[in-house]
C-alpha positions as MATLAB code, in Angstrom:
seq = 'MRHILRIVMKFIAAVVVLGIIDALGYDLGASDILGISAVLAIVSYVLGDLFILRVTNNTVATIADFVLSFVILYLMIDNMTIEDDVFSASLIGSIAITAFEIFFHRLLGRERGKHASNQRQTIQTGRPQFQTEASSELTPDKQDVRSAQQDKSQEDQNKQ';
ca = [
      -9.177    0.472  -14.680;
     -11.438   -0.090  -12.166;
      -9.316    1.975   -9.323;
      -9.971    5.303  -11.764;
     -13.783    4.015  -11.309;
     -14.409    3.904   -8.147;
     -12.527    6.935   -7.405;
     -14.512    8.012  -10.171;
     -17.401    7.313   -8.384;
     -16.428    9.061   -4.966;
     -15.584   12.124   -6.571;
     -18.930   12.715   -8.217;
     -20.411   11.838   -4.971;
     -18.333   13.553   -2.748;
     -18.829   16.693   -5.212;
     -23.091   16.567   -4.933;
     -22.856   15.905   -0.986;
     -20.591   18.428   -0.625;
     -22.665   21.042   -3.493;
     -26.152   20.905   -1.514;
     -24.730   20.728    1.281;
     -21.330   23.218    1.780;
     -22.034   25.192   -1.188;
     -26.339   26.074   -0.848;
     -25.136   26.145    3.218;
     -21.627   27.714    4.047;
     -20.912   29.665    1.022;
     -18.024   27.820   -0.920;
     -17.393   27.810   -4.659;
     -17.485   25.751   -7.013;
     -14.062   25.470   -7.243;
     -13.545   24.733   -3.907;
     -15.810   22.148   -3.882;
     -14.676   20.478   -6.874;
     -10.861   20.493   -5.126;
     -12.109   19.428   -1.755;
     -14.194   16.792   -3.575;
     -10.274   15.758   -5.011;
      -8.405   15.460   -2.182;
     -11.230   13.478   -0.496;
     -11.620   11.051   -3.505;
      -8.697   10.163   -3.425;
      -7.497   10.086    0.187;
     -10.276    8.304    1.382;
     -10.281    5.590   -1.949;
      -6.445    4.845   -0.600;
      -6.492    4.857    2.425;
      -9.916    3.818    3.544;
     -10.411    1.177    1.036;
      -7.929    0.204    0.050;
      -5.713   -0.212    3.093;
      -8.008   -0.604    6.059;
     -11.591   -1.816    3.915;
      -9.385   -4.925    3.457;
      -7.862   -5.486    6.654;
     -11.007   -4.996    8.880;
     -14.500   -5.272    8.546;
     -17.090   -2.290    6.682;
     -17.800   -0.761    9.933;
     -14.650   -0.267   11.526;
     -13.791    1.289    7.679;
     -17.160    3.811    7.861;
     -16.123    5.068   11.322;
     -12.241    5.448    9.874;
     -14.098    7.488    6.685;
     -15.943    9.288    8.815;
     -12.878   10.432   10.556;
     -10.423   10.976    7.588;
     -13.330   13.529    5.664;
     -13.379   15.219    8.839;
     -10.260   16.555    9.445;
     -10.166   17.106    5.583;
     -13.395   18.940    5.947;
     -12.093   20.810    7.900;
      -8.663   21.713    7.608;
      -9.909   22.301    3.542;
     -13.104   24.694    4.682;
     -10.994   26.193    7.244;
      -7.722   27.211    4.692;
     -10.667   28.069    2.276;
     -12.828   30.762    3.083;
     -13.060   32.868    5.730;
     -16.269   30.898    7.227;
     -16.848   31.106   10.788;
     -18.701   28.352   11.296;
     -16.442   25.793    9.779;
     -16.575   22.869   12.881;
     -20.768   22.549   11.545;
     -20.129   22.732    8.036;
     -17.556   19.583    8.256;
     -19.362   17.799   10.433;
     -22.464   17.754    8.453;
     -19.863   17.064    5.341;
     -18.649   14.173    6.637;
     -22.208   12.444    8.280;
     -23.455   12.614    4.446;
     -19.882   11.182    3.231;
     -20.010    8.140    5.287;
     -23.211    8.000    4.524;
     -22.806    7.278    1.338;
     -19.413    4.828    2.061;
     -21.744    2.975    3.744;
     -22.793    2.133    0.332;
     -20.159    1.917   -0.828;
     -18.651   -0.433    0.789;
     -21.589   -3.006    0.553;
     -20.854   -2.899   -3.677;
     -16.820   -3.177   -3.880;
     -17.763   -6.215   -0.876;
     -20.263   -7.668   -3.458;
     -17.144   -6.521   -6.751;
     -14.737   -8.842   -4.535;
     -17.888  -12.065   -4.215;
     -17.513  -12.654   -7.471;
     -14.004  -13.400   -6.734;
     -12.314  -16.209   -6.079;
     -13.658  -18.689   -3.347;
     -10.934  -17.905   -0.773;
     -11.054  -14.032   -0.877;
     -14.653  -14.758   -0.476;
     -13.544  -16.728    3.155;
     -11.206  -14.204    3.286;
     -13.766  -11.275    3.721;
     -16.838  -13.361    5.446;
     -13.852  -14.928    8.468;
     -11.879  -11.455    8.171;
      -8.752  -13.684    8.289;
      -6.917  -15.533    5.808;
      -7.593  -19.088    4.611;
      -4.363  -20.889    4.237;
      -3.728  -24.595    3.208;
      -0.624  -26.778    3.327;
       0.413  -29.592    2.056;
       2.587  -33.621    2.982;
       4.396  -34.955    0.630;
       6.590  -38.109    1.012;
      10.148  -36.528    0.640;
       9.478  -35.177    4.026;
       9.694  -38.806    5.632;
      11.873  -40.441    5.754;
      13.447  -43.291    3.884;
      15.487  -45.438    5.888;
      14.123  -46.381    9.351;
      16.907  -45.909   11.494;
      20.684  -46.905   10.342;
      21.154  -49.066   13.713;
      19.175  -52.410   13.912;
      17.919  -53.716   17.106;
      21.289  -55.841   17.231;
      23.402  -53.540   17.342;
      21.967  -52.267   20.182;
      21.762  -54.689   22.465;
      25.428  -55.308   21.316;
      26.311  -51.693   22.969;
      24.099  -52.248   25.633;
      26.045  -54.965   26.801;
      29.666  -53.326   26.138;
      28.093  -50.549   28.417;
      26.939  -52.668   31.010;
      30.955  -54.693   30.871;
];
């Protein structure tokens, strides 16, 4: 349920941003804006937030989201319109969406911080915090099968 809520949040933000920038400035239709926003919200959430953000930090995930949103916007706007200035429409739209992504990643970081302390340590340090366990079963019960007297008799036999 929380994944659907997050995708809806990204979708609404993309609709608002693309509606202001691309619909007014570059004459994209409402159906184009909704389609691009849906694809952008789903793909950027799955790739950017579920995979890249969990492995890296906010900066790397934001850069990856910028590249991903630019590529998606460029390809979809180029295929949906006959507009000549696709590059600037994609660039301005992806910059605005990336500004939203910075705050969205911080929101996700706060939500993760509410979980277990081990997960909180993983987010802060960037690497997992493993713990080890030792038990008495790993140490032998008997010292050594041979005694010191047997060792001396063995050495005496070797000398002869």
